[in-house]
Structure formats: structure tokens, C-alpha cells
N, C-alpha and C positions, 0 to 999 in steps of 0.2 A: 709297451709295458702296459699289462692287463688291468682292468679295475680294482678297485676294493669293492668286495660285496658284505651289505648287513645282511647277515642269515635268520636275523630273528623276525619272525612272523609278522610282528605289529609293533615296528620300530618307533613310532611317534607316540605309543603309549597311549592308543584312542580308546581300548577296549579294559575292562578293569580284569585286574589279576586276583587270582583266585586267593582267599585269605586265609590265615589261623590265628586265631583268637582275636580278629583286628574288624573293622566296619571298615566301607566303602562308599564314598560320596562322589559324585560329579561335580567338578565345580565350574564355573561362569565359562571357563578355558576350554572347558572340554577334556581335560583333565581327570584324573582320577586322584583324592585324597584318603588314605588309610589310617585310621587313629588306632591304637592298639586297647585292647581291651584286658591286659594282662600286662605282667613284668615282661616276659617274651614274648614275642609276638611275630606275625612273617607273613610277607606278598610273594606267593609265589610263582617263579618262572620259569614258564614249560617250554619244553622242548629245543631244551639245551643241550649240546653236544658235549661230550665228554674231552678234553682237553681244549677245547675253544676258550675265545677271551669273552666274558662277558663284562659289559660296561653298562651300569648302569647312572641316567642324570636324573638328580632328583632334589628338592627343597626341602628342608627340614630347618627348625631352629635347635636342633639335639645331634648333627654328626657324629658326633662322638658316640651317639647309641646305634649306629648301623655297620655292620658287617654285609658280604656275600656269602652266604651260607654253603660252604662244603666250597668255595674257593680261596684258591691261594692270591690274597691280595698282590697287585702289582702295579696299580697306580692310585692314588687318592688327592684327588683334584680339588676343587673348588667347590666344584657341585657333581662331581663325575667319581665314581667307585667302580673301578676294574679288576677283575679279579681270572685266573684260570680255572675253570671248573672240572672237578675230579669225580666225585660218584656221590649218588644220594640225594637229597630233596638240594634243589638249586632257591635260593630266595632272596629277597634284600628281607633281613634280619633284626630284629630291632630286642636289644637287651638293656633292662632297664627303663623300659618306656609304656607302660599304663599311662594313657593319655597323651601321648606324644604322638604329631601327625607328620605324613611326611607326602607332596606332590612326586608323582614318578610322571618326569617331563618326557624323557626319551629312554630307549632299552636299544643297546646293539648288540649282536653276537657277531664274533669274527673270528678267522682263523688266527692263528698266532703271528702266520708272516704277514697279514693285512693288517693286525694291530701295529705291530712292528712300523710299516710302512705308513699308519697315520699318525703315529709318534714323530716319525720323521717329519711329515710336514706341522708339526706342531699342534695335531687334533688329538682330542680324546672320545670323540665319538661320531658317526654320519647314520643318520636317519633315514637314509634313500637307501635304493637297493641296491644300485651299483654306481660307484663314483668314478668316474672316466680321469686318468690321470695323462695330462700332457708331456 
């Protein structure tokens, strides 16, 4: 059986995302914290492929305010939100979030087949390049 591949260029979220109407600061753990300057704001995800599953593991006090822009949500876990990307901007989008902060911990981009295999193992993210299966 082949491995599961995370296609995202920065799976551990160690580089700041481009923002729209938000500020960004690096915290003491090396992760980036995004804070909205408007009612609606976003942290943009680049290099996302049409039809792939985007999974973002994040921390915030307002999970209800976040969605994946232009993605059909297929999973909403305790810390991970995942959706199938369509077309247009792809972002972690906050609505009703002036002053709301979010820390992005990990980002995954998977083929739909790999996402289904992750879920079969009870996982909702994998932040390496390839996960070998036994």
C-alpha cells in the first residue's frame, strides 16, 4: 500500500500566511497568530489544488466564526476544519471577528483518496511529507 502525502508546502505552518484585513504576529512557539481588524477577515492559503481536501488545525476562542472559504466542509473536529476546495480564494475565513485571534498550528492538503485513508485510521491531519502505512 502506498503512503499518504501531505501536498501543502508548509505543513507545520512555520511561515506566515498572507492576510486580508488582519494582522499577524509570531508567538513564542514559532507559530503565527492572526487577529482581525474588521468584521470579516482572512488568512489566505496558497497553492491549493481544485478538488483536494484542505485541513487546517487551529486554536481560537471563537471556532464558530471560522470557515474555509470556497471549500465544501467535510469535517469539523475539535481543532481541525477540513473541506474540499472548489475555485476562487482559499482561506481560513473569519466572519464576525473584529479583534478575534486564531493560531494556525498545521495545514494539510490531501487528495480525496488520501483524506479518506487518514480518516480510516482515525486521523484528521498529517503534517509530514509522506506517511508510510504498514
